[in-house]
N, C-alpha and C positions, 0 to 999 in steps of 0.2 A: 428563682434562686438556684435550682438544680442546673439550669442551662448556663448561668453565670459561673458556677463552680466548674462545670465542664469546660467552658471557655478559658478560664484561668489555668486549668490543668493542661489544656492543649498548648497554651502560651508558654507554660513552664517547660513542657516537653520539647517544644521547638527551640526555646532559648538554650536549654541544656545541650541538646543533641546536634544543633546546626553546625557547630565548629569543633566539637569533640569528635574523634574518629570512630563514631558508632552509628551514624546514619540517621538523620532527622526524618527523611522521607519514609524510611522503613518503620521507625517508631510511630510516626503520625498515622500511617496506614493501618497499623495494628491498633493503636489507641482509639481510632475512630470507630472500631468495631464495638467498643464499650461506651465511648463518650459521644457517639453520634457523628455521622458523616457531615462534614461542612463543605461549603461551596469553595470553588477555586479562588474566589475573591477573598474569602477569609484566610485561606492558606497563604495567599499573596501578602496579605496584611501582616500576618505574624512573621513571615520571612523578612518583610521590610524592616520590622523592628529589630531582628537579629543583625541585618546588614548595617543599620544605623549604629548599633553598638560597636561593631568592628571598625567602622569609620571613626567613631569617637576615640577608640583606643589607639588607633594608628594615625590620628590627625597630624601630629608633628612629623612623622615619617613621610606621610603623603604630601604635606606642604613642602618639605625639603626636596622631595623628588620633583615636584612640579615647578618650584620657584628657583631651584639651583641647577637648572638644566645645563649650565655652562661647565659644571663639574663632571669630568668624564665618568666617574663611578656611578653618579646618579643617572646620567644619560644612558649608560650601558644597562643599568638595572631596569630603567623604565622601558627601554626597547625590548628587553627580554620579557617583562611583564606583558607588554603589548602583543608580542608574538605568541606567548602562551594563551592569552585571551582569544586572539584571532583563530588559532587552531581549534579551540573549543567552540567558538562561534560558528565556524564553517561546518564543523562536525555536527553541532546541534541543529543547524539549518538543514543539513542533508537528512538527518534523522526525522525532523519534522515533516519535510517534503515527502519522505517515504511512508508517512503515516504512523510512525512509531508511537505507541502508548505504553505508559507504565503499567505493569501487572498489578493488580490489587489483591491478589491472594497471598496468604501468609507464607506458604511453603517456599516460593522463590526468595522472599525476604529472609526467612530463617536460614536458608542455604547460603545466601550471600553473607549474612552475619557470621555464620559458622566458618565458611571458607576464608572470609576476610580475617577472622581472628587467628586462624592457623597461619595465614600468610604473614601477618604482623609478627608473630613469634619467629618465623623463619627469617624474615627480613632483619629483625632486630639482632638475631644471632649472627647473621652475615655481616651487618654493619659494625658490630661490636669489635671485630678484628681489623677494621679499616681505620686509617688516620682520620682525625676529625677535621673536615674541610668546610669552610664557610663561603667559598666562591660559587656564585651562580653562573654556571656555564650555559652555552646554547643547548647542550645536550639536556640539561636540567629543564630549561624552558620548554623545549619540544615535548619531553615526556610528561611534564606536568600538564601541559595543554591537552595532550592526547588522553591522559587518564581522567581528566575532568569529564570528557565525553563518556567514558566507561561508567563513571559514577552516575551520570544523568540517565543512562540506559538501564541500569540494574539497581532497583531500590534495595537498600540494605548494604550497598557497597560503601557509601559515605564519601562525599566529595572531599572532605578534609583528609580522610584516611588515604584515599587514592592519590591525592596530590602530594601529601607529606612523604609518603613512602616511595612514590615515584621519584621525588627529588632526592631522597636518601639513596635509592638504588642507582640513580644517575650520577652520583658523586657529591651531592650536597649533604655530607654525612653528619654535620653538626646539627643536632635536633632543633635548637632554637632558630637557626638560620633557615632550615627547611620549613619549619612551621610558619615563620614570618612570610616567606615567599609564597607558600600555599595560601595563606590568608589574604595577602595583598592581591594575588591573582583572583581570588574568590570575590573581591569587591566588585569589579566591573562585570564579572561573569554573573554574579547573583543579581546585580542591578538590571542587567540585560534580560535575564530569565524572568525576573519579577515584573519588569515592564511588559514583556511579551505576554505573560500570563494575565496581567491586569487588562491589557487591551483585548485579549481573547475572551476573557470573562465578560467584559462590558459589551464586546461585539456579539457575543452569543445571547445577549439579552437576559442574563440571569435575573431571577426575581429580586424584589427589593431587599436590600441587606439591612440587618440590624446594626446600625452604625455604633450603637453602644457596645455590642459584642466585638466589632471590628476594633474599636478604640481600646477596649480591655485587652484583647489578644495582642495588639501591637505593642502596647506599653509593657505588659507582662513579659512578652518574648524579648523585648529590647533590654529590659533591666536584668533578666535572668541570663541572657547571652553575654552581657557586659561582665557580670560576675564570673560566669563559666570560663570565658576566654582569659580574663585576668588571672584566674586560678591556674588555667592550663599553661599560660606563658611562664608562670613561676615554676610550675611542676616540671616542665621539660628542661629547665636549667640543670636539673640534677637527677632526673629519673628517665627510665625508658618508657615506652608506650605499652609495655606488657600487661599492665593492669586493664587496659582497654581491650587487649586481645582476649584475655580470659573472660571479661564481661561479655564480649561478643559471642564467644564459644558457649558460655552458659545460657545466655538469652536465646541464641540460635537453636540449641538443643532443646530448650524448654518449649519454644514455639513449635518445633517439629513434633514434640510429644503432644502438645495441645491440639495441633492440627490433625494428627493421627486419631486422637480421641474424639474429634469432632467438636471440641470446645470453641475453636476459631476456624475460620474458613479462608 
């Protein structure tokens, strides 16, 4: 029973944090210190649930982009999504070949949360004085693709935060438009990363998995991610991201204090 509760808790954490600008990787790495470390296959399963949720939310938009390719605006948007994804894919491939591994200690995560929160406040203040633009330019696509690499290298950065605020700094200053582009770019990116981690986990011959736990984590993550993203899309229509900035600052500072006290490592 305790293991099932921990599985549900990890699924909830993944579902809430995957698309909110607070870092799912950072939260999971910290949570596993109390809830028990899980296999890469388990982490892949709960991430897949979150991906499915975002696909279900944007299915009409995705269908329109793929089936109405004759429309210039759809074709242009799709090309920019593809370029952003390819930039990330190339950068991720290079990082993998160089043997990069995510740090698992709390201090780097806490620092990334803290610094990221401060940067969000700065960027929001900067963008507030700019005209609200909804056009996705090539500059936006390139910076979003590049910042996805950064998020993959530094746990605590948050892929959604890095891409949303990269888009806003690059000129996509209307928050809902920046959020949509960041989330749509995240679909192929996360599918590719999840597929790679799945193949790596199976190739490494990880021990037999508890399929019951995988199923629970997948479903819980998907349902919670669906609710979280639906809420966020409504929230950004009329609010800034400053609430997430302050959350990151508070959590980052708390984690640094806990690490200093030796409560977490």
